[in-house]
Residue, then its C-alpha position, 0 to 999 in steps of 0.5 A: m817818530a823814531t829813526r832806525v838805521g840799517i846796514g847792508y852788504d852784498s857781493h857777486r861774482m863777475v862773469e862773461g855773458e851777463s849784464l852789469i847792472l848797478g843801482g838799476v843802471e845798465i853799464e856797458h862792460d865785457r862782464g856782468l854779475q852772476g846771480h839768481s836775479d839781476a845781481d845788482v849788488l848796489t840795490h841788494a845792499v840797500m834792500d838788506a839795509l832797509l830790511g835790517s833797519c826795521a828787523l824784517g829779516d834779510l834779502g835771502t829770506l824775503f827772496p829765496p834763490a830757490e823760488e823761480q819767480w825771482r829768477d832774473a828779477d829786476s832788483l828795482d822791482m824787488l826794492r819796491v816790494v821791500l818798501g811796501r813792507l817797511p813800517g815807515r819811510p827811508t830818509g837817506v842812503d849812503a852806499t859804497v861800491v867796491c870794484e876794480d873795473p869798470k870805473l863808476a864815476p861816469h855812472r854815479a849820478r844816474m845810479e843816485a837818481t834812479l835809486t832816489e826816485v824809487l826810494a823818494a829819499p836822497v841817495s849817495v853812491k860812492a865807489t872805491t877799489n880794493e887796491g888790487m887785493g883779494a878776489i875783488g882786487r883781482g876783478e873777480g867780483i863786485a861788492c857793496m855796503a849800504v847804510v840807510t835811515v828809516e823814519t817809523g812811527 
């Protein structure tokens, strides 16, 4: 068995008229994330980390934004596609969501449980702000970084 590590990052713009979905959990908010799929930055960062851990490319290559079949796609379904391509199994995920608003503490446990169920591996979700700095600090978007471990062999 070999342990592989991957790092993922994603960010999306906040806009009115869209749903806010993070880690497969819909969060009530006056704005949501804009993207070709459901724009779930947390799940997208995890997927990119999984793909990177096994040198399988990146999210944009596997799910090109020009392909209509991925328009408004549920990111948890996309995550299942990624899992099917791995030559092993994930053994852990650590993710940090960066946003000013909404506060994510009330939703963390549900996000962790949802992703843990799909991945069959423990998931830790943390949240922080950008202390008012930059586009994320102004509330213009949300970003996420994720690190995963995968056992192969």
